[in-house]
N, C-alpha and C positions, 0 to 999 in steps of 0.2 A: 574238607580236604584242603590243605594249604599248598599254594603253588610256589615255585622257586622264583622269588622276585629278583634274585641276583642275576639269573639268566636273562630276564627280560631286558634290562639295560644293555647287557652285552649283545644280545641278539639285535636290539635296535641300533646299536653302534655299528655292528657289522653290516646291517642293511643300509645304513647311511653311507658307509665307506664303499660298499659295492655299487650303490646307485651313483656315487660321485665318479666312479671309474667309467660308467656309461655316459654321464653328463660331460665328462672331460674328453670323451671319445677315445679313451684308452682301450675300452672293450666295445664290441658291437654284438649284433644279434647272434652271431655264430657261437659266442660263449653261452648265450641263453639256450641254444640248442643242446650244448653239452650238458647243461644243468637239466634240461628236459629229459635227456637220455638216462638220467639216474633213476634207478628203481630199487626195489627190495633186494634184487640180486647183486647190484653194484651201487650201493648208496653213496660212495665217494668217487664216482666215475669222473666227474669234472675235475676234482682235486688230483686224481691220478694222471689224467691227461695233461693238466697244467704242469704238474711236477716233471713229467717227461719232456714237455715243451721247454721248460726252463733249463733242464739239464742239457738237452741237445743244443739249445740256443747258446748256452754258455760255451760249449765246445766249438760251435760254428764261429762265434765272435772271436774266440781265441785264435782260431785258424786264420780268420780274416785279418786280425791285427798282425799276426806273424808275417803273413803274405805281403802286407802293405809296408812293413818295416824293412824288408829285404829286397829292394829293387834289383834287377828289373822284375816286375811282377808278372805273373802268369794271369793275364786278364780273363782267360777262359776258365781257369780254376777259381778265381774270385767270383766270377759270374755264377758258376755252378753252386758255390756255397751260399751266395745271396739268393739264388733261386730256391734252394731248399729252405732257407730261413724265411723267405717271404711266403712260401707255401705253407709251412707249419704255423706261422703267425696268423695267416688268414684262416687256417683250419680251426684254430682255437679261439678266434675272435679277438686277438691282440691287434686291434686296428691301428693304433699309433705305431707299433713296430712295423706293421705291414706298409704303412705310408713311408716311414723313414727308410726302410730297405728298398722301396721303389725308387727313392731319390738316389740311394747309393748305386743301384743298378744303372741309373742314367749316367752317373759319374764314371762308372766302369766302362760303359759303352763309349763315352767320350775319351777314355783313357786319361782321366783327370784324377790322379791319386791325391792331389793337394786338397781337393774338396772333401 
């Protein structure tokens, strides 16, 4: 029986790319937990969760951009959106996003929109 050799290089490339996201600390263990939760009933669970994360994050970022562009800003509203973005990024293992949102929360706490 012959194996599909075309899939092997693609699989290897995907594995290398995935591992680089961990090496660069873009993802953390939480993402591995999502992958672990995949089973026969939901084989694309991590993919579905990440898709939802990206969709909701895009919306949150657009809301944050609009709020910052039209001063005076409602800092409590900004903080609420950052809180949700930080929570969802932590939940899916988007470590780099989680860190950057934490910095933004600090700037909002300081009322420093310039940063």
